[in-house]
C-alpha positions in Angstrom: -65.4 -9.5 5.8 -65.5 -8.6 9.5 -62.0 -10.2 10.0 -60.6 -8.0 7.2 -62.0 -4.9 8.7 -60.7 -5.8 12.1 -57.2 -6.7 10.7 -57.0 -3.5 8.7 -58.2 -1.4 11.7 -55.6 -3.0 13.9 -52.8 -2.4 11.4 -53.8 1.2 11.0 -53.9 1.8 14.7 -50.4 0.3 15.1 -49.1 2.5 12.3 -50.7 5.6 13.9 -49.2 4.7 17.4 -45.8 4.2 15.8 -45.9 7.6 14.0 -47.2 9.4 17.1 -44.6 7.8 19.3 -41.9 9.0 17.0 -43.2 12.6 16.8 -43.7 12.9 20.5 -40.3 11.8 21.7 -38.3 14.1 23.9 -35.4 16.0 22.3 -32.2 14.0 22.2 -29.3 15.7 23.9 -25.9 14.5 24.8 -26.5 15.7 28.3 -29.4 13.4 28.9 -29.2 11.7 32.3 -29.7 7.9 32.4 -29.7 5.7 35.4 -27.4 2.7 35.6 -29.9 0.2 34.2 -30.6 2.5 31.3 -26.9 2.9 30.7 -26.4 -0.8 30.7 -29.3 -1.3 28.2 -27.9 1.4 25.9 -24.4 -0.1 26.2 -25.7 -3.6 25.3 -27.5 -2.2 22.2 -24.5 0.0 21.2 -22.2 -3.0 21.3 -24.2 -4.9 18.6 -22.4 -5.1 15.3 -25.6 -4.2 13.4 -25.8 -1.0 15.5 -22.1 -0.2 15.0 -22.6 -0.7 11.2 -25.7 1.5 11.2 -23.8 4.2 13.1 -20.9 4.1 10.7 -23.1 4.0 7.5 -25.4 6.8 8.7 -22.7 9.0 10.2 -23.7 12.0 8.1 -27.3 11.8 9.1 -26.7 12.0 12.9 -27.4 8.4 14.0 -28.6 8.0 17.6 -29.7 5.6 20.2 -32.3 6.8 22.7 -34.4 5.4 25.5 -38.1 5.6 24.4 -39.6 3.7 27.3 -38.7 2.2 30.7 -40.0 -0.8 32.6 -43.3 -0.1 34.3 -46.7 -1.7 35.0 -47.4 -2.2 31.3 -43.9 -3.4 30.1 -40.9 -5.1 31.6 -38.4 -3.8 29.0 -36.3 -0.8 28.3 -37.3 0.4 24.8 -34.3 1.6 22.8 -34.8 3.2 19.5 -32.1 3.3 16.8 -32.4 5.9 14.1 -31.3 9.2 12.7 -32.0 12.6 14.3 -31.8 15.6 12.0 -33.9 18.4 10.9 -35.5 18.5 14.3 -37.0 15.0 13.9 -36.1 11.5 14.9 -36.7 8.7 12.4 -36.5 5.2 13.7 -34.7 2.4 12.0 -35.0 -0.4 14.6 -36.8 -0.8 17.9 -34.8 -2.8 20.5 -36.1 -4.0 23.8 -33.9 -5.0 26.7 -35.1 -7.0 29.7 -33.1 -5.5 32.7 -33.3 -8.7 34.7 -32.1 -11.2 32.1 -30.3 -8.7 29.8 -31.9 -10.5 26.8 -32.4 -8.3 23.7 -35.5 -8.4 21.5 -36.7 -6.5 18.4 -40.1 -5.3 17.5 -41.3 -7.5 14.6 -43.7 -5.1 13.0 -44.6 -7.4 10.2 -45.9 -10.3 12.4 -49.5 -10.5 11.3 -50.4 -13.6 13.3 -52.9 -11.7 15.4 -51.7 -13.5 18.5 -50.4 -10.3 20.2 -50.6 -6.7 19.1 -46.9 -6.0 19.8 -44.7 -9.0 18.8 -41.1 -9.2 19.9 -38.5 -11.5 18.4 -35.2 -12.5 20.0 -32.1 -11.0 18.7 -31.0 -14.5 17.5 -34.2 -15.0 15.5 -34.0 -11.5 14.0 -30.4 -12.1 12.9 -31.4 -15.4 11.4 -34.3 -14.2 9.4 -33.7 -10.5 8.6 -31.8 -11.2 5.4 -34.8 -13.1 4.0 -37.0 -10.7 2.0 -40.1 -12.6 3.1 -39.4 -11.4 6.7 -40.2 -7.9 5.6 -43.7 -9.0 4.4 -46.5 -10.1 6.7 -45.5 -13.3 8.4 -45.5 -15.4 11.6 -43.4 -18.3 12.8 -44.6 -21.9 13.1 -42.2 -24.7 14.2 -39.3 -22.3 13.9 -40.1 -21.7 10.2 -41.1 -18.3 8.7 -44.6 -18.5 7.3 -45.8 -15.8 4.9 -49.2 -14.4 5.6 -51.6 -12.4 3.5 -53.0 -9.0 4.7 -55.8 -10.8 6.5 -53.4 -13.0 8.5 -54.1 -16.1 6.5 -51.3 -18.4 5.5 -50.2 -18.1 1.9 -50.0 -21.3 0.0 -47.4 -22.2 -2.6 -43.7 -22.0 -2.9 -43.3 -19.1 -0.5 -44.8 -21.0 2.4 -41.8 -22.9 3.8 -38.7 -21.0 4.1 -35.0 -21.0 4.9 -33.0 -17.8 5.6 -31.0 -16.4 2.8 -27.3 -16.9 3.4 -25.4 -13.6 3.6 -22.8 -13.3 0.8 -19.3 -12.7 2.0 
């Protein structure tokens, strides 16, 4: 029971932080000044075909990329948000993280319920591999490079959903 309460509390805190972070972001303007490292991080994210597709499909809803965080004493990444900005509000679709030293790209895996870390990042390659599998959008973790579905308490679910392979994208 104590674990359930702790898991629920952690989940609610993460949701609250995510909502507050979105509502407290600075206004997005085309005249925003970025330093060279920020420009490089934004360029890397903007070059991803998933981002180009999002920009194209959401063109009527004012799609944007914005820097939401810089490397500091608590994080070594640039935090880049992809979303739509209209009606005076920014709504996030994806959260990308770029390591300015290695230029590796990661995404925030908000459904990782392993309890190992409160803020789980997955590599761009892993995200591309698993994002088309609907189980990825439920609570999960990864074990031996396999997606393992978890219940709300972080316990492994048993049955046919346990072992998984990514769904092949139809052409």
